[in-house]
N, C-alpha and C positions, 0 to 999 in steps of 0.2 A: 919512746920513753913515756911512761905514765907520770903526769905531773899535775899538781893542784895549784892553781894560781888564784888568789883572792886577797882582798885587803886584810892585813894583819897576819898573813901566813908567810913563813919563810919558804920561798919556792924551792930553793936548792935542797934543803933538808927534807921537805915533803916529797920531792921527786925521788930522792934516794930511798925513802921509806916505801913509797909506792912501788918502786922497782923491786924491792925485796919481797913485797907482798905478791907481786905478779910471778915471782920465781918460786914461791912457796909451794910445797906439795900438800900442805894441810890447809885447814880453814883459818885464815888470818883476819885480823880486824884492824884496819887503819882508821884512826879517828882524829884527823886534823880539825882545825877550828871550823872549817866549812861543812863538815859532814863525815860520811863514812864510805869506805870502799872495802868490799869483801871479795876474796877470790878463793876458789877451792879447785884443786885438781883432783878429779875422781880417782879413787884407788883402782888399780887394774885387777879387780876381783870379778871373776866370771860369774859369781853368784849374786853380785850386786845389781839391783834393778837400775842403778844410776851409773853403771860402768861406762867408761869411755876410752877411746884410743889415746895414745900418748899425745900430750899437748892440749887435750880438751879441758875446758874449764867452765865452772859456774861463776859468774861475776855479777855482783850487785853494787851499784854506785848510787849513793844517797847524798843529796844536798851538797853536791860538789860543783865548783866552777873550774873546769879544765880548759886550759889554753895551750894549744899546740901538742896535746897528748898524742902519742903514736901507738895505736892498737894494731898496726899492720901485721898481716901474716898469722893471726891468731885463730884458733878454733874454739868457739864458744858452744858448749852444750846448752847453756842458758845465759842470756845477757839481759840484765834489767837495770834501767836507770830511773831514779826517783827524784823528781824536782831538782834536776841538775842542768847545768849549762855547759855545752861543748863548743869551743870556738877554735877554728882552724885545726881541728883534730883529724887524724888519719886512721881509717879503718880498711885501707887497701889490702886486697888479697886475703881478707879474713872470711871465715865461715861462721855464720850464725845459725845453728841448728834450730834455735828458737829464740826470738828476740822480743822484748818488751821495751821499746825505746822511751816510754813514758809511763812508768808504773805509778799507781796512786792517783789522787785527784789533781795534784799540782803538775803543771806542764813542764816537761823537759825540752830544751831547745838545742838545735844543732845549727850553727852558723858557719858557713864556708867550710864545711867538713867534706872529706873525700872518702867515697865508698867504691873506688875503682876496683873492678874485677873481684867484687865481693859477692858471696852467695848468702842470701838472706831468706829465712823462713820466719814469718811473723803472723801467726794466727790472731794474736791480740797485741798489735804494736803499741797500744795505749795512747795516752794524751801527750803527743809530741809535735814539735814544730821544726820543720826543716827549711832553712832559708839559704839560698844560693849554694846548695850542696851539689856534689857531682857524683853520679852513679854510672860511670863509664865502664862498659863491658861487664856489667853486673847481671846476676840472675836473682830475680825476686820470685818467690813461690809462696802461694797461700798467704798473701799480704792483705789482710782484711782490716782496713783502716777506717774505723768509725770516728775517731777523735784525732786524726792526724791532719796537720796543716802543712802545706807545701807552697813555697813562694820562690820563684826564680831558680828552680832546680833543673838540672840537665841529666837525661837518661839515655843510655844505649845498652844493648844486650837483650835479655829476655825477661818478660814479666808474665808469669804464668799463674793464673787464678788469683784475682784480686778484686777488692771492692774499695773504691775511694769515695768518700762521702762529703757533701757540702755542708751538712749539718751534724753536730755531735749527737751521739746516741742518747745522752742524758745532759742536756744543756745546763740544767741547774747544778749538776755535779761539777762540770768542768768550768762553769762560769762564763760561757759565751753561747750565743744562739747560732753562730755561723762558724764554719771552718774556713780560714783564709786559704784560697787555692787558686793561684794565678801565675802567669808568666813562666810556666814550666814547659820544658822542651822534651817531648816524647817522640820526636820524628825518627830517631834511630833506634827506638825500642820496639821489639817484637811483642805486641800486646796480645796475649792469648787468654781469652776468657777473662777479660778485665772490664769492669763496669764502673762508669762514673755516675754517681747517684746524688739525689737530694740537693739539686741546684748548683752543681759545679758548672761554671760558665765555660763551655768548651771553646767559645770564641776567644777566650783569654789564655788558651794553651796553644802550643805548637804541636800538632798531631801528625802521625803518619798518614800519608795520603795514597790514593790509588789502590788497585787490587792488592790484597783482599779486603781492604777497609772501605767502608761507606760512611761518609759524614752526612748526617741528616740534620739540617739547620733548623727547620720548623717541625720538631718531632711530633707535637700534638696533632697537627693537621695531617701529616704524612701517615702516621700510624692509624688514625681514624679512617682515612681513605683506603689504606691497605686492608683494614678489617672489612670494609664494605665490599671490596673486591673479592676477598676470600670467602665471605658468606655466600657468594654466588657460585662458588665452585660446586660441581656435581660429584667430584671424587670425595667421598666422606672421610676416608682415612687421611688424605692430603689436607682436607679442610681442618680436621681435628689437630693435626700436627702444626699447621701454620697458625691456627688460633692460639695454641699453647705458647708458641713463640711470641706472638703479638701480645698476649696477656702479660708476659714478662716486660715487654717494652712499655705497655700501658701503665704498669706498676711504676716504672721509672718516671714516666711523664707525670703521673699523679703525685709522685714524691717531689716534684718540682724541677725535673730535668727538662730543660727547654730544647737542648740539642742532644743527639745521640751519635755514638761511634759504633757502628754495627759491623760485625764480621761473621759471615756465614760459615766459614770453614772451621769454626770452633765446635760446630755441631757434628755429631757422628751418627753412624748407622742410618736408620730410616728418617731421622730428622734432617739429615743433610739436604736432601732434595727440597724439603719444605722450606728450610732456611734460605736456600738459594732463590727459591721463588719469592719469598718475602723480601729478600734483598732487591730483586728486580722491581717489585711493586714500590718499595720505599724510594728507590733511585728514580723511578718514573715520576712519582708524585713530588719528590724534592725538586726535580728538574722543572716540572710544571709550575711549582710555586716560585722557583727562581726566575723563570721566564715571565710570569705574571708580575713579579715585583720589579722586573727590569723595564717593563713597558712604561713609556712616558705617560704621565697623567694628562688627559685632555681637558683643557679648560674651556667650558662653554663660552661662546662669543655671542653677545646680543646682536641680533640683526640690525 
């Protein structure tokens, strides 16, 4: 059930109104005191560029405080939240063909929300904060999060093509210089072509380990040493391919990323062999750095 809960609003009546809106086949406008909720079910017109199958909707939620709202099992052609707060809301088994979880400059927040077995595509997820949310058995695709914060969230399923950033794209616009990103559990998530960038502290995340993943704790040194090794290769084609991969890693390091999570099998075709060779170099240098750090420091003793 969709409900609006805030000071000065009759929750029972607003919930009933919201449910009517969710059932509507036309564009409706709910305007409780906290803001607005719009929903439109596309006409099943084969000539319409916005046509959708039965049950698909465009939804815009503006300046709402939603507590315990249930969006489970829905299909959204477009879902947009603007400066809204979601607490203990459920989005289980829903499909977001395109989602903007935080439209506009004001941040939308999601606290203890459930996205279990949900399919999400979010090319521009917007300015949003997820705290203690659960994404169990979910599929995230093309989730390019420049202004998303995540704290204490748990993930399992598949995350295919994504960018997660430690700094907002436009700090002055969103009003902060850093994105809070810590205590998240990705151990059961299949991370395919997913990059952590701009200073996300991977030591503060729980990450998948073992093949095919490689955790590089001191990325700057490991990448620099791997580059020196590659420059000595005689195979020019292999050298070019490996240097192209290292250039991407160097860009992440220059952007403030101190640790890397590397996965060679996301590269295809001719790049795969080079990616695997780079993985071996990074693993070797990371192990050497770890061994050096573990050596006890010798304190000179005066004779």
